[in-house]
C-alpha positions as CSV (number, residue, x, y, z in Angstrom):
1,M,155.9,110.6,53.5
2,Y,155.8,113.6,51.2
3,V,155.3,116.0,54.1
4,K,158.1,114.3,56.0
5,S,160.4,114.7,53.1
6,L,159.6,118.4,52.9
7,A,160.3,118.7,56.6
8,L,163.7,117.0,56.1
9,F,164.8,119.3,53.3
10,A,163.5,122.3,55.1
11,L,165.7,121.4,58.1
12,L,168.7,121.0,55.9
13,G,168.1,124.2,54.0
14,N,167.6,126.2,57.3
15,A,170.8,124.6,58.6
16,S,172.7,126.0,55.6
17,A,171.2,129.4,56.0
18,R,172.2,129.5,59.7
19,L,175.8,128.5,59.3
20,A,177.2,131.1,61.6
21,E,175.1,130.0,64.6
22,P,176.8,127.7,67.2
23,T,175.4,124.2,67.8
24,M,173.1,124.3,70.8
25,A,174.1,121.0,72.4
26,D,174.2,121.9,76.0
27,G,170.9,120.3,77.0
28,S,168.8,123.4,76.3
29,A,165.2,122.8,75.4
30,H,163.9,122.6,71.9
31,L,160.3,122.2,70.7
32,D,158.4,119.8,68.6
33,L,155.2,121.1,67.0
34,E,152.2,118.7,67.4
35,I,150.2,118.3,64.2
36,V,147.0,116.3,63.9
37,S,146.5,114.9,60.4
38,A,143.2,114.6,58.6
39,D,142.8,111.0,59.8
40,G,143.3,112.0,63.4
41,Q,146.9,110.8,63.8
42,R,149.2,113.0,65.9
43,E,152.8,113.6,64.7
44,L,155.6,115.8,66.0
45,F,157.5,118.1,63.7
46,P,160.8,119.6,65.0
47,L,161.2,123.4,65.3
48,L,164.6,124.9,64.9
49,P,166.4,125.8,68.1
50,G,165.1,129.1,69.5
51,V,161.9,129.0,67.6
52,K,158.8,129.6,69.8
53,C,155.6,127.6,69.6
54,P,153.2,129.2,67.1
55,T,150.1,130.8,68.7
56,G,147.2,128.4,68.9
57,H,149.3,125.3,68.5
58,I,150.6,122.7,70.9
59,C,154.3,122.1,71.2
60,R,156.2,119.5,73.3
61,E,159.6,120.1,74.8
62,R,162.5,117.9,74.1
63,V,166.1,118.0,75.3
64,A,169.0,117.8,72.9
65,Q,171.6,115.2,73.7
66,K,175.0,116.6,74.7
67,G,177.4,116.6,71.8
68,I,174.6,115.9,69.3
69,N,173.5,118.5,66.8
70,P,169.8,119.2,67.5
71,I,168.9,118.8,63.9
72,V,170.1,115.1,63.9
73,P,167.5,113.6,66.2
74,A,164.9,115.8,64.6
75,I,165.6,114.3,61.2
76,K,166.0,110.8,62.7
77,N,162.6,111.0,64.3
78,N,161.0,111.9,61.0
79,M,162.6,109.1,59.0
80,K,160.8,106.0,60.3
81,T,161.9,104.0,57.3
82,Q,164.6,101.5,56.3
83,L,166.7,104.5,55.5
84,S,166.7,105.6,59.2
85,A,168.1,102.3,60.3
86,S,170.8,102.2,57.6
87,L,172.0,105.8,57.7
88,N,175.4,106.4,59.4
89,W,174.1,108.8,62.1
90,E,177.6,109.3,63.6
91,E,179.0,110.5,60.3
92,F,175.8,112.5,59.6
93,N,176.2,114.3,63.0
94,K,179.8,115.1,62.3
95,S,178.9,116.7,59.0
96,M,176.1,118.7,60.5
97,N,178.3,120.0,63.3
98,T,180.9,121.0,60.6
99,V,178.2,122.8,58.7
100,V,177.4,124.9,61.7
101,M,180.8,125.4,63.3
102,S,183.3,125.8,60.5
103,D,184.4,129.3,59.4
104,D,185.7,127.9,56.1
105,Y,183.2,128.1,53.2
106,C,184.7,125.1,51.3
107,T,184.6,123.0,54.5
108,R,181.0,123.9,55.2
109,R,180.0,123.3,51.6
110,G,181.5,119.8,51.6
111,A,180.0,118.9,54.9
112,M,176.5,120.1,53.7
113,A,176.8,118.0,50.6
114,R,177.8,115.0,52.6
115,A,174.9,115.4,55.1
116,A,172.4,115.9,52.3
117,G,173.7,112.9,50.5
118,M,173.5,110.6,53.5
119,A,170.0,111.9,54.3
120,A,169.1,110.9,50.7
121,G,170.5,107.4,51.3
122,V,173.9,107.7,49.7
123,A,176.6,105.6,51.4
124,A,179.0,107.4,53.8
125,A,182.0,106.0,51.8
126,T,180.6,107.6,48.6
127,V,179.9,111.0,50.1
128,A,183.4,111.0,51.7
129,S,185.0,111.2,48.3
130,P,186.2,114.8,47.5
131,A,184.6,114.5,44.1
132,Y,181.2,114.1,45.6
133,A,180.9,117.8,46.7
134,A,182.8,119.1,43.7
135,E,181.3,121.8,41.5
136,T,182.0,123.3,38.1
137,K,181.8,127.0,37.5
138,D,181.3,128.6,34.0
139,V,183.3,131.4,32.5
140,K,182.3,133.0,29.2
141,M,185.0,133.8,26.7
142,G,183.8,137.1,25.3
143,T,180.8,139.0,26.6
144,D,177.3,138.7,25.2
145,A,177.8,142.1,23.6
146,G,181.0,140.9,21.9
147,G,183.5,142.5,24.4
148,L,186.9,140.9,24.6
149,Q,186.7,139.9,28.3
150,F,186.3,136.8,30.4
151,Q,183.0,136.9,32.2
152,P,183.3,136.8,35.1
153,A,186.8,138.1,35.1
154,K,187.5,136.5,38.6
155,V,186.3,133.2,39.9
156,S,186.6,131.6,43.3
157,I,186.4,127.8,43.7
158,C,187.3,125.1,46.2
159,K,190.0,122.5,45.7
160,G,188.8,119.7,43.5
161,D,186.3,122.0,41.6
162,S,186.5,122.6,37.9
163,V,186.1,125.6,35.7
164,K,184.4,125.4,32.3
165,W,185.3,128.1,29.8
166,I,182.7,128.6,27.1
167,N,183.5,130.3,23.8
168,N,180.8,132.9,23.6
169,K,181.6,135.9,21.3
170,G,184.5,137.4,19.5
171,G,186.5,134.2,19.1
172,P,188.8,132.5,18.6
173,H,189.8,132.3,22.3
174,N,191.9,130.2,24.5
175,V,193.1,130.0,28.1
176,V,196.8,130.3,28.9
177,F,198.0,130.5,32.5
178,D,200.8,132.9,33.4
179,E,203.7,130.7,34.6
180,D,204.8,133.4,37.0
181,A,201.3,133.8,38.6
182,I,200.3,130.3,39.6
183,P,201.0,128.3,42.8
184,A,204.4,126.6,43.1
185,G,204.5,123.1,41.7
186,V,201.6,123.6,39.3
187,N,202.4,122.6,35.7
188,Q,201.5,125.6,33.6
189,E,201.4,123.7,30.3
190,K,199.1,121.0,31.8
191,I,196.4,123.5,32.9
192,S,196.6,125.7,29.8
193,M,195.0,125.1,26.4
194,D,197.0,123.8,23.5
195,D,194.6,125.0,20.8
196,Q,192.0,127.8,20.4
197,L,188.2,127.6,20.4
198,G,186.7,128.9,17.2
199,D,183.1,127.9,17.3
200,E,180.6,129.5,19.6
201,G,179.6,127.0,22.4
202,D,182.9,125.2,22.3
203,T,184.3,124.5,25.8
204,F,187.4,123.9,27.8
205,V,187.2,122.3,31.2
206,M,190.0,122.0,33.8
207,K,190.0,120.7,37.4
208,F,192.1,122.4,40.0
209,D,193.5,120.5,43.0
210,V,196.1,123.0,44.3
211,A,195.0,126.0,46.4
212,G,196.2,129.5,45.5
213,E,195.8,132.3,43.1
214,Y,196.0,131.8,39.3
215,A,196.3,134.4,36.6
216,Y,195.5,133.6,32.9
217,Y,194.8,135.3,29.6
218,C,193.5,134.8,26.1
219,E,196.5,134.6,23.9
220,P,194.9,136.1,20.7
221,H,193.4,139.0,22.7
222,R,195.9,139.6,25.5
223,G,196.8,143.0,24.0
224,A,193.2,144.0,24.3
225,G,193.3,143.2,28.1
226,M,191.5,139.9,28.0
227,N,192.8,138.6,31.3
228,G,191.2,136.4,34.0
229,A,191.9,135.4,37.6
230,L,191.1,132.3,39.6
231,V,191.3,131.7,43.3
232,V,191.3,128.1,44.6
233,A,190.6,127.7,48.3
């Protein structure tokens, strides 16, 4: 079971690393590597599309079903448990195809998170929630050397993600968004800080649901050039 779990996560990891490659769902042949365990049992482990059989080993040919991502049956065959029977394979296949075919990073990231969640046994309804794939990125307020800068100065996130600003050095600091440099319809006061962070380690977290470019600054140190930028895709 441990080996099968490793095979599953390896497949998911390799799928993420090969995002730019198209789905090979035209009936072309793929290979399963035959492994003989210590107790003499034979098991088949799927190789990624296009991978040749290792020298000195036996591989068996399989044919991908039309319209089905070849990774899906490979994982399904290696999950001979109650999870295999309960997993929503249609939704899983949709997510894997999105991972491979989409040109949009945020779309691919969400699909990969949903696929990984379903493979781990999380319900399709749960992984479908936008919050399931959401992330939080950290921004230091003041550099480790005491410089009056946001670090990093520019951050890119996906809709539904959050940013956590951490008071690092040279405080007090705050985050105030420029009302003339945020997407239309966004409430500048709602996403800006009311107070300042004085103690090192204090944080301010805000979630962003509207795509666009945002500019902000630290009010006490704006004159020193302490400005930041945020891109929400």
